[in-house]
Each structure stands twice: as structure tokens, then as C-alpha cells.
C-alpha positions in Angstrom: 21.5 -39.5 -16.1 21.2 -38.2 -12.5 22.5 -34.7 -13.6 20.0 -34.7 -16.4 17.1 -35.3 -14.1 18.4 -32.7 -11.7 18.6 -30.2 -14.6 15.1 -31.0 -15.6 13.8 -30.6 -12.1 15.5 -27.3 -11.7 14.2 -26.2 -15.0 10.7 -27.1 -13.9 11.1 -25.0 -10.7 12.4 -22.0 -12.8 9.3 -22.3 -15.0 7.1 -22.5 -12.0 8.8 -19.4 -10.5 8.3 -17.6 -13.8 4.6 -18.6 -14.1 3.8 -17.5 -10.5 5.5 -14.2 -11.1 3.7 -13.4 -14.3 0.3 -14.7 -13.3 -2.2 -11.9 -13.1 0.7 -9.5 -13.4 -1.5 -6.6 -14.5 -4.5 -7.5 -12.4 -3.9 -4.7 -10.0 -3.7 -1.0 -10.7 -0.4 0.8 -10.7 0.0 2.3 -7.2 1.8 5.4 -6.0 5.5 4.3 -5.7 5.2 2.4 -9.0 3.9 5.4 -10.8 6.8 7.4 -9.4 9.3 4.8 -10.7 7.7 4.9 -14.1 7.6 8.7 -14.1 11.3 9.0 -13.1 12.4 6.5 -15.7 10.6 8.4 -18.4 12.7 11.4 -17.9 16.0 12.1 -19.8 18.7 9.7 -18.8 20.8 12.4 -17.1 17.8 13.2 -14.8 17.2 9.5 -14.1 20.8 8.9 -12.7 21.6 12.3 -11.3 20.3 11.8 -7.8 18.2 14.3 -5.7 15.1 13.1 -7.6 14.5 10.0 -5.5 15.5 8.6 -2.1 16.9 5.5 -3.6 20.1 4.9 -5.7 19.9 5.0 -9.5 20.6 1.5 -10.8 16.9 0.4 -10.9 15.7 3.6 -12.4 18.4 3.3 -15.1 17.5 -0.3 -15.8 13.8 0.6 -16.0 14.7 3.5 -18.3 16.2 1.0 -20.7 13.3 -1.4 -20.3 10.7 1.3 -21.0 12.4 2.1 -24.3 11.8 -1.5 -25.3 8.4 -2.5 -24.0 6.4 0.6 -23.1 4.8 1.7 -19.8 1.7 -0.4 -19.4 1.3 -2.2 -16.0 2.1 -5.6 -17.6 5.2 -4.3 -19.4 6.7 -2.4 -16.5 6.1 -5.1 -14.0 7.5 -7.8 -16.3 11.0 -6.5 -15.5 10.6 -7.4 -11.8 9.0 -10.7 -12.6 11.9 -11.7 -14.8 14.4 -10.7 -12.2 12.4 -12.5 -9.5 12.5 -15.7 -11.4 16.3 -15.8 -10.9 15.8 -16.6 -7.2 15.3 -20.3 -7.9 18.7 -21.0 -9.6 20.6 -18.6 -7.4 19.4 -20.0 -4.1 20.0 -23.5 -5.6 23.7 -22.8 -6.2 24.1 -21.0 -2.9 22.6 -23.9 -1.0 25.0 -26.3 -2.8 27.9 -24.1 -1.6 26.9 -23.8 2.0 25.5 -27.3 2.8 26.4 -30.8 1.9 22.8 -32.1 1.7 21.0 -32.4 -1.7 17.7 -32.2 0.1 18.5 -28.7 1.5 19.2 -27.6 -2.1 15.8 -28.7 -3.4 13.9 -27.6 -0.3 15.4 -24.1 -0.6 14.7 -23.8 -4.3 11.1 -25.0 -3.8 10.2 -22.6 -1.0 12.0 -19.7 -2.7 10.0 -20.4 -5.9 6.6 -20.3 -4.0 7.5 -17.6 -1.4 4.5 -15.3 -1.1 6.7 -12.3 -0.2 9.1 -12.8 -3.1 6.2 -13.2 -5.5 4.5 -10.1 -4.1 7.5 -7.9 -4.8 8.2 -9.6 -8.1 4.9 -8.0 -9.3 5.9 -4.4 -8.5 7.6 -1.8 -10.7 10.0 -1.1 -7.8 13.6 -2.0 -6.9 13.0 -4.4 -3.9 13.1 -7.6 -5.9 16.2 -6.6 -7.8 18.1 -5.7 -4.6 17.1 -9.1 -3.1 18.3 -11.0 -6.1 21.6 -9.0 -6.3 22.2 -9.5 -2.6 21.6 -13.2 -3.1 24.1 -13.3 -5.9 26.5 -11.2 -3.9 26.3 -13.7 -1.0 26.9 -16.6 -3.3 30.1 -15.0 -4.7 31.1 -13.9 -1.2 31.0 -17.6 -0.1 33.2 -18.5 -3.1 35.6 -15.6 -2.6 36.1 -16.5 1.1 36.7 -20.2 0.3 38.9 -19.8 -2.9 41.4 -17.5 -4.5 40.4 -16.6 -8.0 40.6 -13.1 -9.4 37.6 -13.7 -11.6 35.5 -14.4 -8.5 36.7 -11.2 -6.9 35.6 -9.2 -10.0 32.2 -11.0 -10.1 31.6 -10.4 -6.3 32.6 -6.7 -6.6 30.4 -6.0 -9.6 27.3 -7.7 -8.2 27.8 -6.1 -4.8 28.3 -2.7 -6.4 25.1 -3.1 -8.4 23.3 -4.2 -5.2 24.3 -1.1 -3.2 23.5 1.1 -6.1 20.0 -0.4 -6.1 18.9 0.0 -2.5 20.6 0.8 0.8 19.4 -2.5 2.4 22.1 -4.2 0.4 24.6 -2.8 3.0 22.8 -5.0 5.6 23.8 -8.1 3.7 27.4 -6.8 3.1 27.6 -6.3 6.9 26.6 -10.0 7.4 29.3 -11.0 4.8 32.0 -9.0 6.5 31.2 -10.4 9.9 31.4 -13.9 8.5 34.7 -13.0 6.7 36.3 -11.7 9.9 35.6 -15.0 11.6 36.5 -17.2 8.7 39.7 -15.4 7.6 41.0 -14.2 11.0 44.0 -16.6 10.7 44.8 -15.9 7.1 46.1 -12.3 6.9 46.6 -12.4 3.1 43.0 -13.6 2.5 41.6 -11.0 5.0 43.6 -8.2 3.3 42.3 -9.3 0.0 38.7 -9.3 1.3 39.0 -5.8 2.8 40.6 -4.6 -0.4 37.3 -5.6 -2.1 35.3 -3.8 0.5 37.4 -0.7 0.2 36.8 -0.8 -3.6 33.1 -1.0 -3.0 33.2 2.0 -0.7 35.2 4.0 -3.2 32.7 3.1 -5.9 29.9 4.4 -3.7 31.5 7.7 -2.7 30.1 9.6 -5.8 26.5 8.6 -4.8 27.1 9.6 -1.1 28.4 13.0 -2.3 25.4 13.6 -4.5 22.7 12.3 -2.1 23.7 13.3 1.4 21.8 16.5 1.5 18.7 15.0 0.0 18.7 12.1 2.6 19.2 14.4 5.5 15.9 16.0 4.7 14.2 12.7 4.9 15.6 11.4 8.2 14.1 11.7 11.6 15.1 10.7 15.1 12.8 8.6 17.3 15.1 6.8 19.7 12.1 5.4 21.7 11.9 2.9 18.7 14.7 1.0 20.4 12.2 -0.2 23.0 9.9 -3.2 23.0 7.6 -1.5 20.5 10.5 -1.4 18.0 11.2 -5.1 18.5 7.6 -6.0 17.9 7.5 -3.7 14.8 10.7 -4.9 13.1 11.0 -8.5 14.2 7.3 -9.3 14.4 6.4 -7.8 11.0 9.5 -9.3 9.4 8.9 -12.9 10.7 5.3 -12.8 9.7 6.1 -11.5 6.2 8.9 -13.9 5.7 6.8 -16.9 6.7 3.4 -16.2 5.1 3.6 -12.9 3.2 1.4 -9.9 3.6 -2.0 -11.3 2.8 -3.0 -13.6 5.7 -4.6 -12.4 8.9 -4.4 -13.7 12.5 -4.6 -16.2 13.9 -3.6 -18.3 10.8 -0.7 -15.9 10.2 0.7 -16.4 13.7 0.3 -20.2 13.5 2.1 -20.3 10.1 4.8 -18.0 11.4 5.3 -20.2 14.5 5.7 -23.3 12.4 8.1 -21.6 9.9 10.2 -20.1 12.7 10.3 -23.5 14.6 11.6 -25.2 11.5 14.1 -22.4 10.9 15.3 -22.7 14.5 15.9 -26.4 13.9 17.8 -25.4 10.8 20.2 -23.3 12.9 20.7 -26.2 15.2 21.4 -28.4 12.1 24.1 -26.0 10.8 25.8 -25.8 14.2 25.8 -29.6 14.6 27.2 -30.1 11.1 30.3 -28.1 12.0 30.6 -26.9 8.4 32.1 -23.5 8.7 30.7 -22.1 5.5 27.2 -23.0 6.6 27.3 -20.4 9.4 27.0 -17.8 6.7 23.3 -18.7 6.4 22.1 -17.6 9.9 24.1 -14.4 9.6 22.6 -13.7 6.2 19.2 -14.0 7.8 19.7 -12.2 11.1 22.2 -9.4 10.6 20.0 -7.4 8.2 17.1 -7.5 10.5 19.1 -6.5 13.5 20.6 -3.6 11.6 17.1 -2.5 10.4 16.1 -2.4 14.1 19.2 -0.4 15.1 18.7 2.2 12.3 15.0 2.4 12.6 15.0 5.5 14.9 16.6 7.6 12.1 14.4 6.3 9.3 11.1 7.9 8.4 9.3 4.5 8.7 9.7 0.8 8.4 8.3 -1.7 5.9 9.0 -5.4 5.5 10.4 -4.7 2.0 13.4 -3.0 3.6 14.7 -6.4 4.8 13.6 -8.4 1.8 17.3 -9.0 1.2 17.4 -11.3 4.2 14.5 -13.6 3.1 16.7 -16.1 1.1 18.7 -16.7 4.3 15.5 -17.5 6.2 14.4 -19.9 3.4 17.8 -21.6 3.6 17.4 -22.1 7.4 13.9 -23.6 6.8 15.4 -25.9 4.3 18.1 -27.0 6.7 15.5 -27.6 9.4 13.4 -29.8 7.1 16.5 -31.8 6.1 17.3 -32.6 9.7 13.7 -33.5 10.5 13.7 -35.8 7.4 16.5 -37.8 8.9 14.5 -38.6 12.0 10.9 -38.9 10.8 10.3 -38.8 7.1 6.5 -39.1 7.3 6.2 -36.3 9.8 8.5 -34.1 7.8 6.6 -34.7 4.6 3.4 -33.7 6.5 5.1 -30.5 7.7 6.3 -29.7 4.1 2.7 -30.2 2.9 1.3 -27.9 5.5 4.0 -25.2 4.7 3.1 -25.4 1.0 -0.6 -25.1 1.8 0.2 -22.0 3.8 2.0 -20.5 0.9 -0.7 -21.5 -1.5 -3.4 -19.9 0.6 -1.4 -16.7 1.0 -0.9 -16.6 -2.8 -4.6 -17.2 -3.4 -5.5 -14.3 -1.1 -3.0 -12.1 -2.9 -4.2 -13.0 -6.3 -7.9 -13.0 -5.7 -8.9 -11.2 -2.4 -9.7 -7.6 -3.2 -9.0 -6.6 0.4 -5.2 -6.9 -0.4 -5.2 -4.7 -3.4 -2.2 -2.4 -3.4 -4.1 0.4 -4.9 -7.2 1.3 -6.9 -6.3 4.7 -8.3 -6.9 3.5 -11.9 -10.3 2.2 -11.0 -11.1 5.6 -9.3 -10.1 7.5 -12.4 -12.1 5.2 -14.5 -15.1 5.9 -12.3 -14.6 9.6 -12.7 -14.3 9.2 -16.5 -17.5 7.2 -16.7 -19.5 9.7 -14.6 -18.0 13.1 -15.3 -20.1 15.7 -17.1 -19.3 18.9 -18.9 -18.6 21.6 -16.3 -16.8 19.2 -13.9 -13.4 19.8 -12.4 -10.9 17.7 -10.5 -9.2 18.9 -7.3 -6.3 16.8 -6.0 -5.0 17.4 -2.5 -1.6 15.9 -2.5 1.1 16.9 -5.0 2.9 13.5 -4.5 0.2 11.9 -6.5 1.2 13.8 -9.7 3.0 10.8 -11.3 0.0 8.5 -10.5 -2.5 11.1 -11.8 -0.5 11.5 -15.0 -0.5 7.8 -15.5 -4.3 7.5 -15.2 -5.5 11.1 -15.9 -9.0 11.4 -17.4 -9.0 13.2 -20.7 -10.5 16.7 -21.1 -11.2 17.1 -17.3 -9.6 20.2 -15.8 -7.4 19.3 -12.8 -6.0 21.4 -9.9 -3.5 20.4 -7.3 -4.2 22.1 -4.0 -1.9 23.0 -2.4 0.9 23.2 -4.9 4.2 24.9 -5.1 4.8 24.8 -1.4 2.0 27.1 -0.4 -0.1 26.4 2.7 -3.6 25.1 2.2 -5.2 28.1 3.9 -3.0 30.7 2.2 -5.1 33.5 0.7 -3.9 32.6 -2.8 -5.0 29.0 -2.3 -8.4 30.1 -1.0 -8.9 32.5 -3.9 -8.0 29.7 -6.3 -10.5 27.4 -4.7 -13.2 30.1 -4.8 -12.5 30.6 -8.5 -12.8 26.8 -9.2 -16.2 26.9 -7.4 -17.4 29.8 -9.6 -16.2 28.2 -12.9 -17.4 24.7 -12.4 -20.8 23.1 -11.6 -19.3 20.1 -9.9 -16.0 19.3 -8.3 -14.5 15.9 -7.8 -12.2 15.8 -4.8 -9.4 13.3 -4.5 -7.8 12.9 -1.1 -4.6 10.8 -1.6 -2.3 9.4 1.0 -2.4 10.8 4.4 -4.4 14.1 4.3 -3.1 15.0 7.8 0.3 15.7 6.2 -1.0 18.1 3.5 -4.3 19.4 4.8 -4.0 18.9 8.6 -7.1 21.1 9.3 -9.3 19.4 6.6 -9.6 22.8 4.9 -10.6 21.4 1.5 -13.4 19.2 2.8 -14.6 21.9 5.2 -14.7 24.6 2.5 -16.5 22.4 0.0 -18.8 20.9 2.6 -19.9 24.4 3.6 -20.2 25.9 0.2 -21.4 22.9 -1.9 -23.5 19.7 -1.7 -21.5 16.5 -1.0 -23.2 13.9 -3.3 -20.8 11.0 -3.4 -18.0 9.4 -1.3 -16.1 6.2 -1.8 -12.7 4.9 -0.7 -10.3 3.4 -3.3 -7.5 1.9 -1.1 -4.9 4.6 -1.6 -7.3 7.5 -2.0 -10.8 8.7 -1.2 -13.1 10.3 -3.8 -15.9 12.7 -3.2 -18.2 14.7 -5.5 -19.4 18.2 -4.6 -22.2 19.9 -6.5 -22.2 23.7 -6.5 -25.4 25.5 -5.7 -27.3 26.3 -8.9 -29.4 29.2 -9.9 -32.7 27.4 -9.3 -34.5 28.7 -6.1 -34.7 26.2 -3.3 -38.1 24.9 -2.3 -38.2 25.4 1.4 -40.3 23.5 4.0 -40.7 23.7 7.7 -40.4 20.4 9.4 -39.7 20.2 13.2 -38.5 17.0 14.8 -36.4 16.2 17.8 -33.5 13.8 17.6 -32.3 12.6 21.0 -32.6 15.0 23.9 -31.3 18.2 22.3 -30.9 18.1 18.5 -33.8 19.7 16.5 -34.5 19.6 12.8 -35.8 23.0 12.0 -36.6 22.6 8.3 -35.2 21.6 5.0 -35.1 22.6 1.3 -35.0 20.8 -2.1 -33.8 22.2 -5.4 -36.5 20.0 -7.1 -39.3 17.6 -6.4 -39.0 15.8 -9.7 -35.8 14.3 -11.2 -34.6 11.9 -13.8 -32.3 8.9 -13.3 -28.7 10.0 -13.1 -29.6 13.5 -11.7 -28.6 14.8 -8.2 -31.2 16.2 -5.9 -29.8 18.9 -3.7 -31.0 18.8 -0.1 -30.4 21.4 2.6 -31.1 20.5 6.3 -31.2 23.1 9.1 -30.3 21.8 12.6 -30.0 23.3 16.0 -29.0 22.1 19.4 -30.2 23.1 22.9 -27.2 21.5 24.7 -23.6 20.7 24.0 -23.2 17.4 22.1 -20.4 15.0 23.1 -20.8 12.4 20.3 -19.9 13.0 16.6 -23.1 11.9 14.9 -23.5 11.0 11.2 -26.5 12.3 9.3 -28.1 9.9 6.9 -30.3 11.0 3.9 -31.8 8.3 1.8 -34.1 8.0 -1.2 -36.2 4.9 -0.6 -38.7 3.2 -2.9 -42.4 3.4 -2.5 -44.7 5.8 -0.7 -45.8 3.4 2.0 -43.4 3.7 5.0 -44.3 0.1 6.1 -43.1 -1.3 2.8 -39.6 -2.8 2.9 -38.0 -1.2 -0.1 -34.4 -0.7 -1.1 -32.3 2.5 -0.7 -31.9 4.0 -4.2 -29.7 6.9 -3.2 -28.0 8.0 -0.1 -25.4 10.4 1.4 -24.3 9.5 4.9 -21.7 11.9 6.4 -21.2 14.2 9.3 -23.0 17.5 8.9 -21.9 19.7 6.0 -19.8 16.9 4.5 -17.8 16.6 7.7 -17.2 20.3 8.0 -19.5 20.8 10.9 -19.2 17.9 13.3 -21.9 17.8 16.0 -19.3 18.1 18.8 -18.5 21.6 17.5 -22.1 22.9 17.5 -22.8 25.8 19.7 -26.1 26.0 21.6 -28.7 27.9 19.7 -26.5 28.1 16.5 -28.4 27.2 13.3 -26.4 24.7 11.2 -26.9 24.4 7.5 -26.2 20.9 6.3 -25.9 20.5 2.5 -25.9 17.1 0.8 -26.7 15.7 -2.6 -28.7 12.5 -3.4 -27.5 11.0 -6.7 -30.1 8.9 -8.4 -28.7 5.8 -10.2 -29.1 5.5 -13.9 -31.3 2.5 -13.5 -33.8 4.1 -11.1 -37.3 3.1 -12.3 -39.9 5.9 -12.7 -42.2 6.4 -9.8 -42.6 8.1 -6.4 -40.0 7.7 -3.7 -39.6 8.9 -0.1 -36.7 10.9 1.3 -35.8 10.1 4.9 -33.2 11.6 7.2 -31.9 11.0 10.6 -28.7 10.6 12.7 -26.7 7.7 14.0 -23.5 7.0 16.0 -20.9 5.7 13.5 -19.3 3.6 16.2 -22.4 1.6 17.1 -24.7 2.3 14.1 -27.4 3.1 16.7 -29.8 5.7 15.4 -30.8 8.7 17.6 -34.5 8.4 18.6 -36.8 10.7 16.6 -39.7 12.5 18.2 -42.4 14.5 16.3 -44.9 16.3 18.5 -43.7 14.4 21.5 -44.2 10.9 20.0 -41.5 8.5 19.1 -41.3 7.8 15.4 -41.0 4.3 14.1 -37.5 3.4 12.7 -36.1 6.7 14.1 -36.2 8.6 10.9 -37.9 11.8 9.5 -39.8 11.5 6.2 -39.2 14.7 4.4 -41.5 14.2 1.5 -42.0 12.6 -1.9 -39.6 12.7 -4.9 -41.0 11.8 -8.3 -38.6 10.1 -10.7 -39.4 10.7 -14.4 -38.8 8.3 -17.2 
């Protein structure tokens, strides 16, 4: 009867683990690395497993290749593979806890907190290999414990197979193998036959990995760097600090709550280490090694890695959860009420973190799909799409709008300001009335001088700008053939900036249209602050009326191409920007106002016309009539 209830309870935890991992599985857009995984696994199988296409080993791409043949490539379908794999954490940590400890409470505590771990759930909802390598490393550690304690050939085969799959999934699996080997050296130091058997298994793993090392060495050398200053205190804060926070509360809780939760989790884990030492159960010492060795190795190799993310040490998280479980077990022996309160608090922390992950838009991994949907909804005939970073090609292909010409600049290894690239950009500007610009990733790596934005800001009218987590979208309208309606309007902004005049392409517009506005600026002294120019369409013709802003374009002059700190004294600056009227703009007369402000403080520059300070520090350019 007791075993039956235990099986039912474990089954309930497995169901809970599955439910948490499939809940809102497709709520977020596919993001960059996921799109690359899908793209790679859609290639012919020989390309998928050949190497030199991806930094990572080929087992997950192969598994995903098989999966895509069965279920397709939707966000829900592709992520379901990781969700199913992640569900295995509950039974696997259950059997490992039974092997390394003698307390039933540890077993259940470990299974519970592995089931609701925010970080494990986070990576169970990605079309990436990190959850798979964590599960395989957990299975490898379970079989390692059994191999070290017993002598069965079938266990040797199971250990070798699971470990080989782990190292063929991600390099971080070697961190766990290092912990296992350190433990085996201590445990088997007096049993030469057992130690020889263990190292025969390790040799077999190395031999199995030689083909991948041979294929991938040249590719990985091109990705490595050397920053040995990372071994200082900053590296400790980066690796250990980020890891402890992520292991405790995930990636969706901010300070100070995150620090408080981490302190509590780490305190309980520290008590768990003390409990294992006091128990004097040799096999139990595998747990602190399982947790600590991968993190230490990650710190040691960090200087030769391009960057660090918490997912690189996800393999160590089950060891941390086991330590927490051991700590709770020891506390339970001394004060059950206090321990139950601590357990309740820890569960509440995890529940809060999961709530933030599931529902707080601030923690979205990407919004590329939403961005492309926005373009699709607002694109017009004669539009084109310019994308700055070739690495977004898989993501773009996943979400590409239909019938919209797209250009990657730069592409094919050419520099952004190469004459051929400039000629292509000029040809795009001639052929299309409007250009949507997608700045993906870190533009400093692909357009370090901001050439695309500078060129478009100088030659076109920036009419829209919005960030979408992993990308920024802008719309530039090319000058049309209609003559500009020019006006003289002098105003002083601050001590030295003067508005000389302005021009519209129209004084009457319909909802959904873009009014093209050109401002002419000049300065009489060098400017030390980068000011932002605002241009708004506001409702009503009475300046005293508090009315909403119907359209606006706030940016540095010329769409960021001519920052005020670069202005030369006496130089006339042409500042082009578009004002996009919403579709729901009611008919009537509206005012157009402009001015400048400091983006750091949002304080507007004072405006003077004929020596008098203007109320609200703005210049009213004129009236715009919106038609039905």
C-alpha cells in the first residue's frame, strides 16, 4: 500500500511537471537561437550532423530533425520536444536522491523543487538543447553513482550511452563528467580494479568524441577569445552571482526580492552540505560536487569563451536542488513548523517567478514575430524591408511577411560602407517609396558607425520607431515628387540653437497618411548635450486646451544621423521626420508643435520667440487639417 501511494504521488509530480512545461508553451514568439535550431534541423540530415554549421554538437539538432518530420515547425510543436524532455527531471532526480541519501523526505523535497524550478521550466520552453543536456547529465550522474557502487556490465553500458549523448548535446556535459571523475578518484582510490574499470569507461567516452573534435576544432577556434581579466572579482560576480540567482529564483525576478530569495535558498543549500557531511554517507558527497564543480569550471574557462549565460551551467542545477532538499530535511528534524514555513516561502518564491515568466511582458524572450506582424498589417505597395544583421536570416524566414521585398545589408561579408553596399542602398531608395529598417541584435557588431540609420535619416523621413525586445523597427518615407510648402519661423531654443524655418509636404491629410516635415536648425555655439527633437500632432487649435498627442516622432535630428553635439557653428542642419496619423484620427484641425529636450532628464529646452519665453517650451508650426 505504501509503494502504491508513493507511485501515485510521484505520478502526480510528473503530471504537474508536464503541465507547468506545456502551459502557455507558444505564448512567446520564437526568438533568434530557436529560429536557428529550427532552420538547421530543416536541412538535409547530412548537413544537420556534419558540424561546422553550429557551435554546438549535433545530437539535439538530429533529435529535432526527427521531431520536425513528425509534428511540424510551429512554436508549440517545436517547443513540445523540450517540454517532454524537461518533464523527466521529476522521476530522474527522484531516483538519484534515493541513491545518494537515506532520507525519504530528501527524495520528495528534491522531486518537488525540481518540478517547480523556474529555471528548468524556462529552458523546457525553448527549442534549444539546454534542457536536454541537463536531463542527460542528471541521468549520467545517476548511472555514475550506480557504477561506482556496483559492478554490473549493463550499468556500464547505460552510463556510457547516456554520457556520450550528453557530451554530444552540449559541451557543459563535460563539467558534470569532471565532477563524476573527481568523485570516482576519491571513492575508488583503494580499489584498483574498479578504478581501472571507471577510467576505461572515460577512455571510451573520449574515443567516441574524437570524431567531433576533429570536425569542429577549426570552427570553435574562430569563436574563442581570451580575456584573462575575467579571472578577477568581476568574473566571480558574473559567474557565481548570476548562477546562484538563476538557480534560486530563475531569470524573471528583480532585486531586492531576487537577492532575498537567493540568500534563503543558498542558506538552506549550505545546511544541506553540512547534513551530507554529518551523515558520513560516502555516496552523498557526489551531490556537492555535482553542484559546485561545473560552476567552478565555467569560471575557469570563461576567459576563453565569447560570453557567459546561466544556461551554460544548467547541468549543475539538479545538484543544487538536491542540496536544498538535504538542508530542508535536516531542518525538519529540529523544527518541523519552521521548516514547513520555509518550504512555503520557497514555493511562493518559485510561484511568483513563474507568474512573472508566464505573464509579465517585460521578460519576453523575443517579439520578432509581433514585429513582422506589425509590418504586415501596415505595409503598403511600394514598401521594402532592410535588415541589418545576416544572423537574423533564420528568424526572418520563420516570420517573413509575404510579398514584401527584403534586403540584408551588409551581406556576403562586405563592409557596410563598401561602395557596392552604398549603391545597393541608393537603388533601394530609388525603387521604393518607404523602407522598413530592422536593427537586430547588437548593431555595433555589424554597423559600428550607424551607417544605415545615418544614410536613411539624411535622405528620408523617419516616421516610426519602436523596440521589439530583440530588434528595433523604424519606417523611413522617401521624399516624394510633391513640392514642399516652405515657411519661415524663427525661434531660439536655449542659448544657441535657432529654428530657421520648416516645410510640410501637405497641410491636409487623411487618417493613416504620413505628413513629411523638414526642420532647419542652426547653432551659434558648440553644443555639449545630445538633444532629442520632438514633433507632435496635437488635437485642437487652442493651445490652452489639454488635448492628446495624435502623432509624434521624437528622435535626435535627422533620425539620429545628426546629433546636436556634432553640429558646427553656423552650419544649417536639415532635420527630416514624418508624422504618421493613426487610422482612428477624427476629422478636424490639429496643431503641429516642435521643440527639444534632454533625453536623460526629459527637461525641454526653453523656447524664445522675439525675446519672449514661450509657454510649454514649444514652437507651434501651424495647423494640419485631417479629412474624413
